[in-house]
C-alpha positions as a printed NumPy array, in Angstrom:
array([[ -9.06 ,  -1.903,  31.428],
       [ -8.39 ,  -0.091,  28.16 ],
       [ -7.217,  -1.952,  25.101],
       [ -4.193,   0.338,  25.028],
       [ -3.168,  -0.015,  28.701],
       [  0.606,  -0.817,  28.848],
       [  0.757,  -1.243,  25.093],
       [  3.701,   0.212,  23.202],
       [  2.462,   2.607,  20.502],
       [  4.869,   4.24 ,  18.056],
       [  3.431,   7.385,  16.455],
       [  5.112,   9.111,  13.559],
       [  4.197,  12.66 ,  12.718],
       [  3.703,  13.063,  16.548],
       [  4.809,  16.68 ,  16.783],
       [  1.458,  18.281,  15.791],
       [ -1.976,  17.712,  14.403],
       [ -3.602,  14.318,  14.567],
       [ -0.357,  12.675,  15.621],
       [ -0.132,  14.88 ,  18.704],
       [ -3.897,  14.389,  19.412],
       [ -3.676,  10.639,  19.138],
       [ -0.693,  10.627,  21.494],
       [ -2.615,  12.56 ,  24.101],
       [ -5.685,  10.324,  23.637],
       [ -3.713,   7.086,  24.107],
       [ -1.755,   8.489,  26.987],
       [ -5.029,   8.945,  28.805],
       [ -5.685,   5.3  ,  28.16 ],
       [ -2.485,   4.098,  29.778],
       [ -0.39 ,   3.476,  26.62 ],
       [  3.414,   3.647,  26.484],
       [  4.439,   5.984,  23.646],
       [  7.244,   6.419,  21.14 ],
       [  6.951,   9.882,  19.629],
       [  8.595,  10.522,  16.302],
       [  8.943,  13.363,  13.857],
       [ 11.791,  15.648,  12.689],
       [ 11.376,  18.412,  15.296],
       [ 12.772,  17.214,  18.662],
       [ 11.653,  20.246,  20.611],
       [  8.055,  19.823,  19.449],
       [  8.162,  16.06 ,  20.385],
       [  9.44 ,  17.009,  23.824],
       [  6.508,  19.498,  24.19 ],
       [  4.053,  16.721,  23.282],
       [  5.758,  14.292,  25.608],
       [  5.311,  16.752,  28.472],
       [  1.616,  17.251,  27.588],
       [  1.023,  13.49 ,  27.881],
       [  1.922,  13.695,  31.596],
       [  3.297,  10.151,  31.334],
       [  6.203,   9.141,  33.563],
       [  9.502,   9.333,  31.715],
       [  9.804,   5.582,  31.686],
       [  6.574,   5.386,  29.54 ],
       [  7.478,   7.803,  26.774],
       [ 10.356,   7.837,  24.361],
       [ 11.105,  10.926,  22.235],
       [ 12.677,   9.536,  19.089],
       [ 13.303,  12.194,  16.339],
       [ 13.584,  10.754,  12.822],
       [ 13.398,  11.688,   9.185],
       [ 11.16 ,   9.34 ,   7.173],
       [ 13.264,   9.845,   4.038],
       [ 16.359,   8.555,   5.813],
       [ 15.36 ,   5.026,   5.102],
       [ 18.802,   3.478,   6.067],
       [ 18.293,   4.804,   9.689],
       [ 14.971,   3.217,  10.309],
       [ 16.12 ,  -0.32 ,  11.358],
       [ 18.276,   1.313,  13.892],
       [ 15.38 ,   3.29 ,  15.313],
       [ 13.432,   0.021,  15.559],
       [ 16.211,  -1.42 ,  17.666],
       [ 16.178,   1.622,  19.843],
       [ 12.421,   1.113,  20.614],
       [ 12.885,  -2.639,  21.122],
       [ 15.78 ,  -2.011,  23.567],
       [ 13.667,   0.488,  25.515],
       [ 10.274,  -1.359,  25.642],
       [ 10.929,  -4.903,  24.489],
       [  8.109,  -4.962,  21.943],
       [  6.02 ,  -2.82 ,  19.582],
       [  2.308,  -3.312,  19.712],
       [  1.024,  -0.493,  17.469],
       [  2.592,   1.723,  14.907],
       [  0.581,   4.758,  13.804],
       [  2.126,   5.677,  10.431],
       [  1.098,   9.31 ,  10.324],
       [  3.964,  11.334,   8.892],
       [  3.182,  13.017,   5.606],
       [  3.147,  16.164,   3.485],
       [  0.465,  17.464,   1.176],
       [  0.512,  19.471,  -2.011],
       [ -1.122,  22.603,  -3.661],
       [ -0.244,  22.672,  -7.394],
       [ -1.504,  21.815, -10.782],
       [ -0.028,  18.86 , -12.684],
       [  1.205,  21.075, -15.539],
       [  3.112,  23.322, -13.272],
       [  4.563,  20.856, -10.728],
       [  8.287,  20.107, -10.838],
       [  8.938,  16.328, -11.005],
       [ 11.114,  16.551,  -7.854],
       [  7.985,  17.596,  -5.882],
       [  6.41 ,  14.326,  -6.721],
       [  9.531,  12.526,  -5.699],
       [  9.582,  14.308,  -2.335],
       [  5.894,  13.478,  -1.64 ],
       [  6.317,   9.839,  -2.489],
       [  9.554,   9.545,  -0.429],
       [  7.788,  10.727,   2.708],
       [  4.176,   9.582,   2.212],
       [  4.844,   6.196,   0.739],
       [  8.44 ,   4.897,   0.601],
       [  9.253,   6.064,   4.171],
       [  6.038,   4.503,   5.448],
       [  6.796,   1.2  ,   3.741],
       [ 10.393,   1.182,   4.854],
       [  9.379,   1.663,   8.504],
       [  6.673,  -1.003,   8.128],
       [  9.186,  -3.473,   6.828],
       [ 11.616,  -2.647,   9.614],
       [  9.016,  -3.164,  12.334],
       [  7.279,  -6.219,  10.782],
       [  9.842,  -8.967,  11.772],
       [  9.47 ,  -7.954,  15.405],
       [  5.702,  -8.11 ,  15.151],
       [  5.833, -11.478,  13.457],
       [  8.041, -12.802,  16.195],
       [  5.655, -11.584,  18.751],
       [  2.706, -13.141,  16.915],
       [  0.86 ,  -9.809,  17.151],
       [  0.959,  -6.172,  16.076],
       [ -1.24 ,  -3.549,  14.562],
       [ -0.404,  -0.979,  11.866],
       [ -2.59 ,   2.168,  11.838],
       [ -2.028,   4.071,   8.605],
       [ -3.113,   7.586,   7.796],
       [ -4.461,   7.835,   4.275],
       [ -7.066,  10.462,   3.386],
       [-10.356,  11.02 ,   1.619],
       [ -7.913,  11.928,  -1.093],
       [ -6.639,   8.394,  -0.929],
       [ -9.964,   7.27 ,  -2.351],
       [-10.572,   9.896,  -5.021],
       [ -8.547,  12.457,  -6.878],
       [ -8.961,  16.227,  -6.541],
       [ -7.511,  19.372,  -8.007],
       [ -3.909,  20.408,  -7.063],
       [ -3.356,  17.26 ,  -5.048],
       [ -2.179,  14.811,  -7.782],
       [  0.994,  13.757,  -5.974],
       [ -0.686,  13.655,  -2.562],
       [ -3.597,  11.59 ,  -3.927],
       [ -1.264,   9.245,  -5.674],
       [  0.814,   8.63 ,  -2.552],
       [ -2.311,   7.98 ,  -0.458],
       [ -3.822,   5.7  ,  -3.123],
       [ -0.602,   3.666,  -3.087],
       [ -0.873,   3.112,   0.666],
       [ -4.213,   1.413,   0.241],
       [ -2.702,  -1.109,  -2.239],
       [  0.297,  -1.916,  -0.107],
       [ -1.473,  -2.319,   3.26 ],
       [ -4.455,  -4.224,   1.866],
       [ -1.861,  -6.731,   0.544],
       [  0.026,  -6.754,   3.894],
       [ -3.225,  -7.333,   5.748],
       [ -4.124, -10.31 ,   3.531],
       [ -0.639, -11.894,   3.96 ],
       [ -0.214, -11.439,   7.673],
       [ -3.747, -11.597,   9.117],
       [ -3.343, -15.281,  10.112],
       [ -0.074, -14.397,  11.803],
       [ -1.738, -11.988,  14.262],
       [ -0.985,  -8.694,  12.367],
       [ -3.839,  -6.211,  11.994],
       [ -4.067,  -3.169,   9.681],
       [ -6.345,  -0.136,  10.035],
       [ -6.345,   2.398,   7.264],
       [ -7.788,   5.685,   8.337],
       [ -9.104,   8.226,   5.819],
       [ -9.415,  11.644,   7.459],
       [-11.47 ,  14.388,   5.926],
       [-10.982,  18.002,   6.913],
       [ -9.308,  17.981,  10.362],
       [ -8.138,  21.278,  11.838],
       [ -4.444,  20.675,  11.722],
       [ -1.368,  22.615,  10.252],
       [ -1.239,  20.253,   7.234],
       [ -1.864,  22.904,   4.624],
       [  0.867,  25.162,   5.994],
       [  3.566,  22.553,   5.114],
       [  1.985,  21.508,   1.768],
       [  4.319,  21.875,  -1.229],
       [  3.661,  24.178,  -4.184],
       [  4.799,  23.545,  -7.729],
       [  8.431,  24.513,  -6.954],
       [  8.556,  22.487,  -3.717],
       [  8.191,  25.528,  -1.468],
       [  5.775,  25.658,   1.462],
       [  2.124,  26.67 ,   0.82 ],
       [  2.298,  28.508,   4.174],
       [ -1.31 ,  29.18 ,   4.941],
       [ -4.369,  27.533,   6.307],
       [ -7.059,  26.388,   3.925],
       [-10.586,  27.471,   4.668],
       [-12.05 ,  23.895,   4.734],
       [ -9.358,  22.72 ,   7.012],
       [ -9.854,  25.651,   9.305],
       [-13.496,  24.673,   9.618],
       [-12.727,  20.968,  10.034],
       [-13.124,  18.542,  12.868],
       [-11.071,  19.159,  16.017],
       [ -8.056,  16.886,  16.278],
       [ -9.049,  15.548,  19.734],
       [-12.436,  14.5  ,  18.346],
       [-10.74 ,  12.735,  15.505],
       [ -8.381,  10.931,  17.921],
       [-11.278,   9.661,  20.006],
       [-13.011,   8.235,  16.862],
       [ -9.736,   6.716,  15.581],
       [ -9.08 ,   5.012,  19.024],
       [-12.512,   3.523,  18.886],
       [-11.957,   2.27 ,  15.348],
       [ -8.598,   0.668,  16.272],
       [-10.083,  -0.898,  19.393],
       [-12.746,  -2.515,  17.062],
       [ -9.984,  -3.651,  14.651],
       [-11.725,  -1.808,  11.795],
       [ -9.902,  -2.42 ,   8.561],
       [-10.736,   1.009,   7.024],
       [-12.486,   4.02 ,   8.599],
       [-13.503,   7.433,   7.256],
       [-13.397,  10.252,   9.841],
       [-14.519,  13.747,   9.065],
       [-17.59 ,  15.716,   8.014],
       [-19.819,  15.614,   4.894],
       [-16.667,  15.59 ,   2.779],
       [-16.314,  11.846,   3.52 ],
       [-19.546,  11.209,   1.606],
       [-17.355,  11.712,  -1.485],
       [-15.899,   8.221,  -1.019],
       [-19.352,   6.666,  -1.289],
       [-20.229,   8.783,  -4.325],
       [-16.982,   7.602,  -5.884],
       [-18.114,   3.977,  -5.408],
       [-21.782,   4.232,  -6.307],
       [-22.094,   7.453,  -8.44 ],
       [-18.669,   7.966, -10.016],
       [-20.036,  10.245, -12.746],
       [-21.477,  12.6  , -10.151],
       [-18.408,  12.936,  -8.002],
       [-16.341,  13.487, -11.132],
       [-18.496,  16.472, -12.025],
       [-18.342,  17.757,  -8.507],
       [-14.547,  17.602,  -8.454],
       [-14.298,  19.097, -11.932],
       [-16.439,  22.061, -11.085],
       [-14.994,  22.864,  -7.667],
       [-12.603,  25.744,  -7.436],
       [ -9.187,  25.09 ,  -5.958],
       [ -8.599,  26.285,  -2.406]])
């Protein structure tokens, strides 16, 4: 029997990309799903693709920046399924702009979605998991959560911040049955770059070449499922770009030169 069979898994950012792929992967392993993002029609599309019975999937639209609404959403999930076993914190936006040109409000927007919204939902779910004596947070960081790159200053900062918070949470709650897996994707073929913010907070609106050549989302989802089943604390999934994490650790001067000399996408 699969680890995820009959487990309740809440996925944010479930309307496309790796959130959608992970939903389909876990549906095939018998999970009960809560699908969240802002676009209700896209969530319904994903719910239909899972082919789960209506009793096993809940479409729950939400806005991660509406922090006051998140405890109510937790109650909705609890009323429907009685518990929450996994939360895949996957909602997020990226960036394509130089520091010197970026409006400060762009940084606020990125941090509200990528960090503060994630933390708020975590804190809303945590009491239920502690009462259960079990639970598992799966958090989407990025290779950019381990090293800084051009035109991603706010995005990198938000992902770096997730590591500090969830490493602390893991240490505090491990003995209480709570697990944390931080996943650092490399280039995955998703629409992430389309919704990235430029210096004025407008949409980038195009696919980056590296992302277009990246790993397929369904392959990523399979690897992530295996990592979560193994209770990996941190996992890097992608192509050769993930080697940059090891260069940062062992040869920081080299990766610094590579990043400096690389042209922005």
